C-alpha positions as a LaTeX table, in Angstrom:
\begin{tabular}{lrrr}
\hline
Residue & $x$ (\AA) & $y$ (\AA) & $z$ (\AA) \\
\hline
Met1 & 113.80 & 97.78 & 109.43 \\
Cys2 & 112.94 & 94.24 & 108.54 \\
Asn3 & 109.44 & 93.38 & 109.06 \\
Arg4 & 109.10 & 89.78 & 107.83 \\
Lys5 & 105.52 & 89.26 & 105.96 \\
Ser6 & 103.63 & 86.07 & 104.75 \\
Trp7 & 103.75 & 84.84 & 101.13 \\
Lys8 & 100.16 & 85.49 & 101.43 \\
Glu9 & 100.13 & 89.16 & 101.98 \\
Phe10 & 102.63 & 89.24 & 98.95 \\
Arg11 & 100.39 & 88.02 & 96.61 \\
Glu12 & 97.16 & 89.81 & 97.98 \\
Ser13 & 98.75 & 93.45 & 98.06 \\
Gly14 & 99.82 & 92.60 & 94.38 \\
Met15 & 103.33 & 92.88 & 94.88 \\
Leu16 & 104.23 & 89.26 & 93.55 \\
Trp17 & 102.25 & 90.20 & 90.10 \\
Phe18 & 103.87 & 93.82 & 90.29 \\
Ala19 & 107.51 & 92.07 & 90.82 \\
Asn20 & 106.86 & 89.24 & 87.93 \\
Met21 & 105.96 & 92.14 & 85.68 \\
Ile22 & 109.49 & 93.31 & 86.01 \\
Leu23 & 110.67 & 89.93 & 85.76 \\
His24 & 108.80 & 89.11 & 82.63 \\
Val25 & 111.18 & 91.36 & 80.77 \\
Phe26 & 114.31 & 89.31 & 81.52 \\
Gly27 & 112.43 & 85.82 & 81.13 \\
Trp28 & 112.29 & 85.08 & 84.68 \\
Ala29 & 109.51 & 84.91 & 87.08 \\
Ile30 & 108.98 & 84.16 & 91.03 \\
Val31 & 106.60 & 80.99 & 91.17 \\
Cys32 & 104.34 & 80.15 & 93.96 \\
Asn33 & 103.18 & 76.72 & 94.36 \\
Val34 & 99.93 & 77.25 & 96.72 \\
Asp35 & 97.47 & 74.73 & 98.22 \\
Glu36 & 92.94 & 74.67 & 97.75 \\
Lys37 & 92.99 & 77.36 & 100.55 \\
Gly38 & 95.80 & 79.83 & 99.03 \\
Asn39 & 98.57 & 79.25 & 101.05 \\
Val40 & 101.94 & 79.14 & 99.87 \\
Leu41 & 103.54 & 75.74 & 99.84 \\
Glu42 & 106.97 & 76.82 & 98.08 \\
Ala43 & 108.26 & 79.63 & 96.08 \\
Tyr44 & 111.05 & 79.72 & 93.68 \\
Pro45 & 112.68 & 81.81 & 90.80 \\
Ala46 & 112.47 & 80.18 & 87.14 \\
Arg47 & 113.25 & 81.01 & 83.61 \\
Val48 & 110.09 & 81.47 & 81.86 \\
Lys49 & 108.99 & 82.16 & 78.40 \\
Phe50 & 106.21 & 83.90 & 78.58 \\
Arg51 & 106.27 & 87.78 & 78.65 \\
Gly52 & 103.44 & 89.88 & 80.79 \\
Phe53 & 99.76 & 89.01 & 81.67 \\
Asp54 & 96.46 & 89.02 & 80.29 \\
Glu55 & 94.15 & 91.73 & 80.66 \\
Lys56 & 92.05 & 90.87 & 83.53 \\
Asn57 & 95.15 & 89.94 & 85.85 \\
Asn58 & 96.55 & 93.53 & 84.84 \\
Thr59 & 93.47 & 95.07 & 85.75 \\
Glu60 & 93.47 & 93.15 & 89.18 \\
Gly61 & 97.19 & 93.29 & 89.94 \\
Tyr62 & 96.85 & 97.24 & 89.10 \\
Ile63 & 94.08 & 97.45 & 91.56 \\
Lys64 & 95.99 & 95.55 & 94.35 \\
Val65 & 98.73 & 97.79 & 94.08 \\
Ser66 & 96.66 & 100.88 & 94.11 \\
Gln67 & 95.05 & 100.03 & 97.10 \\
Phe68 & 98.05 & 99.15 & 98.74 \\
Met69 & 99.96 & 102.38 & 97.97 \\
Lys70 & 96.51 & 103.86 & 99.19 \\
Glu71 & 96.28 & 102.19 & 102.81 \\
Asn72 & 99.97 & 102.66 & 102.89 \\
Ala73 & 100.96 & 105.92 & 101.54 \\
Asp74 & 101.54 & 107.94 & 104.62 \\
Asp75 & 104.02 & 104.83 & 106.16 \\
Leu76 & 105.76 & 104.98 & 102.90 \\
Leu77 & 106.65 & 108.32 & 102.68 \\
Asp78 & 107.66 & 108.32 & 106.51 \\
Glu79 & 110.10 & 105.44 & 105.84 \\
Ser80 & 111.44 & 107.00 & 103.02 \\
Gln81 & 112.48 & 110.18 & 104.90 \\
Lys82 & 114.51 & 108.48 & 107.55 \\
\hline
\end{tabular}
């Protein structure tokens, strides 16, 4: 199964933040350049010097990922059992 999603949905779900939290451990990040409406114009991997995010962004990220898990828990469980 492969269901293509938009960068916008990936960002709004908190998955970009979550992926970057892991990538930051290794000095990497997925960078998205966006326009004034929030549309992703390009995305690319980059080596970065910073590690982690500030408290505000972490709080927002945890909320978004938690909301995603709440809304998709049944589907995630069903998919994992197939």
